[in-house]
Structure formats: C-alpha cells, structure tokens
KOLKE-992737 format. One record per residue (C-alpha): x, z, y; residue number from 1. Coordinates in Angstrom, 3 decimals, decimal comma, always signed. Last residue first. Example, Ala and Ser with C-alpha at 12.3 -4.5 7.8 and 13.67 -1.06 7.14 Angstrom:
! residues 2
          x          z          y     i
    +13,670     +7,140     -1,060     2
    +12,300     +7,800     -4,500     1
! end
This chain:
! residues 141
          x          z          y     i
    +22,970     -3,896     +2,541   141
    +20,088     -6,358     +3,026   140
    +17,974     -4,680     +0,303   139
    +18,190     -1,349     +2,133   138
    +16,959     -2,906     +5,375   137
    +14,264     -4,809     +3,442   136
    +12,905     -1,617     +1,867   135
    +13,092     +0,448     +5,071   134
    +11,168     -2,220     +7,029   133
     +8,517     -2,537     +4,311   132
     +8,022     +1,239     +3,990   131
     +7,680     +1,897     +7,733   130
     +5,337     -1,104     +8,084   129
     +3,127     +0,056     +5,219   128
     +2,563     +3,480     +6,839   127
     +1,822     +1,757    +10,206   126
     -0,608     -0,899     +8,937   125
     +1,021     -4,152    +10,051   124
     -0,391     -6,070    +13,026   123
     +2,426     -8,563    +13,604   122
     +2,139    -10,426    +10,295   121
     +5,327    -10,734     +8,239   120
     +7,086    -14,109     +8,171   119
    +10,778    -13,179     +7,936   118
    +10,355    -10,834     +4,954   117
     +8,283    -13,441     +3,090   116
     +4,541    -12,904     +2,880   115
     +2,074    -13,169     -0,017   114
     -1,589    -12,942     +0,948   113
     -4,591    -10,744     +0,121   112
     -8,029    -11,091     +1,729   111
    -11,089     -9,163     +2,936   110
     -9,708     -5,675     +2,439   109
    -11,998     -2,618     +2,662   108
    -15,586     -3,938     +2,288   107
    -14,154     -6,773     +0,204   106
    -13,020     -4,346     -2,528   105
    -11,758     -6,716     -5,255   104
    -10,276     -9,134     -2,706   103
     -8,180    -11,385     -4,933   102
     -4,591    -11,426     -6,097   101
     -3,754    -13,773     -8,947   100
     -2,632    -12,454    -12,303    99
     +0,401    -10,591    -13,572    98
     +2,767     -8,355    -11,646    97
     +6,394     -7,347    -11,938    96
     +8,915     -5,584     -9,685    95
     +6,511     -2,923     -8,455    94
     +8,095     -0,757     -5,735    93
     +6,621     +2,663     -4,952    92
     +6,527     +4,553     -1,665    91
     +4,963     +7,932     -2,351    90
     +2,907     +8,788     +0,717    89
     +2,667    +12,414     +1,775    88
     -0,566    +12,394     +3,701    87
     -1,598    +14,487     +6,686    86
     -4,888    +14,075     +8,476    85
     -6,564    +16,020    +11,313    84
     -4,863    +13,975    +14,047    83
     -2,673    +11,387    +12,297    82
     +0,261    +12,021     +9,974    81
     +1,966     +9,851     +7,377    80
     +4,885    +11,790     +5,905    79
     +7,089     +9,575     +3,782    78
     +8,388     +9,300     +0,241    77
    +11,023     +6,961     -1,153    76
    +11,628     +3,994     -3,436    75
    +10,040     +5,264     -6,642    74
    +10,280     +2,591     -9,300    73
     +7,592     +0,628    -11,089    72
     +8,223     -2,122    -13,638    71
     +4,490     -2,872    -13,612    70
     +1,559     -4,460    -11,801    69
     -1,625     -5,903    -13,315    68
     -3,319     -7,664    -10,423    67
     -7,060     -7,395     -9,654    66
     -6,216     -6,793     -5,984    65
     -7,774     -3,485     -4,867    64
     -8,715     -1,789     -8,130    63
     -5,730     -3,245    -10,044    62
     -3,196     -2,224     -7,388    61
     -4,784     +1,233     -7,031    60
     -4,755     +1,837    -10,787    59
     -1,143     +0,714    -11,288    58
     +0,094     +2,835     -8,365    57
     -1,899     +5,888     -9,473    56
     -0,503     +5,544    -13,000    55
     +2,976     +5,265    -11,450    54
     +2,495     +8,446     -9,425    53
     +1,238    +10,298    -12,487    52
     -2,464    +11,157    -12,635    51
     -3,727    +14,669    -13,339    50
     -5,445    +14,957     -9,931    49
     -5,899    +11,547     -8,323    48
     -3,340     +9,828     -6,092    47
     -4,960     +8,441     -2,954    46
     -4,504     +4,850     -1,935    45
     -2,363     +1,791     -2,307    44
     -2,034     -1,936     -1,822    43
     +0,297     -2,840     +1,039    42
     -1,321     -3,265     +4,410    41
     -2,232     -5,771     +7,111    40
     -4,223     -4,461    +10,079    39
     -7,793     -4,953    +11,284    38
     -8,750     -1,307    +10,624    37
     -6,181     +1,503    +11,016    36
     -7,453     +4,763     +9,507    35
     -4,931     +6,902     +7,625    34
     -7,093     +8,091     +4,759    33
    -10,556     +9,607     +4,850    32
    -12,443     +6,438     +3,964    31
    -13,198     +5,424     +7,574    30
    -15,567     +2,473     +7,502    29
    -14,263     -1,068     +7,725    28
    -15,239     -3,071    +10,809    27
    -11,929     -4,919    +11,184    26
    -11,518     -5,347     +7,416    25
     -8,011     -4,417     +6,302    24
     -6,022     -7,576     +5,533    23
     -4,069     -7,192     +2,318    22
     -0,333     -7,638     +1,915    21
     +1,659     -8,816     -1,104    20
     +5,419     -9,117     -0,822    19
     +7,624    -12,186     -1,172    18
    +11,049    -12,514     -2,781    17
     +9,604    -14,538     -5,702    16
     +6,985    -11,868     -6,410    15
     +7,576     -8,301     -5,270    14
     +4,796     -5,726     -5,058    13
     +5,280     -2,935     -2,506    12
     +2,910     -0,180     -3,568    11
     +1,816     +2,640     -1,258    10
     +0,792     +5,841     -3,000     9
     -1,079     +8,833     -1,628     8
     -0,798    +12,589     -1,697     7
     -3,017    +14,847     +0,387     6
     -2,331    +17,861     +2,634     5
     -5,560    +19,748     +3,303     4
     -7,070    +20,507     +6,699     3
     -8,088    +24,109     +7,315     2
     -9,881    +26,567     +5,034     1
! end
C-alpha cells in the first residue's frame, strides 16, 4: 500500500484581534506531519478516527497550549502536500478561549505568543501562513 491521505486541523484562535502562534522547536523530531522546524504555527494536528473536526480542534488546542477553545467554525480546507505526505487540513476558527497559553509539549513548541495581523513573524509554517493570509483577506472585505 502506498502513502495514505491524512486529515488534520489547524486552529486560528482569536483574542482581541490577535492570533495565537507557537514556535516550532528548531531541533524537533519529525512527527509524520508537514515538517518545518523553527517556524511559527497555529495550534493543530491530526484528526483521530471517530472524532469530529471540532473535537479534534479542541483537543489539539488543549494538548498544545493548555487553552480551552470554543465557538468553532469551519473556515476552509486546504491540501498540504510535501514529498511522501498529503494532508487535507481543516482550517478552523475559534472565537473564544479561556486560560493562558503555555508550552504543553516543549519538545514540539517552545513558546506561544499572540500576534496582530500587522506584526506576524516572518518564518510562518506554510500551512498556517496560507490559512492566516486567507482569513485576514476575507476579514478585510
């Protein structure tokens, strides 16, 4: 059997017109997803069998940041393809969250920060960058 298509979620969390991004550890090991160490990314990950997209979003946000996110809506879906890997990423917006973000998986992300749309870091994780740009373009209309 050849490579398998996988489904993932990327979660854009809004708080006071800022979005949460995590810094991917430069020396992080490859976890089987789209691999871009030393970049800034939205919380997210693989959707598990039997889990709804919003359950996956809530779980991934809590596992990675400690935040309790809610008021989810599906923004879009995108193909994220690298050699030997193909993910369909469900782009989900969370309009509420409770708690303070912290690095719950420090071997993957070493910090989380809130960024305004005009102050985004330059080295964005490519799947997150596509989502963020599309979200703010739509919001500006």
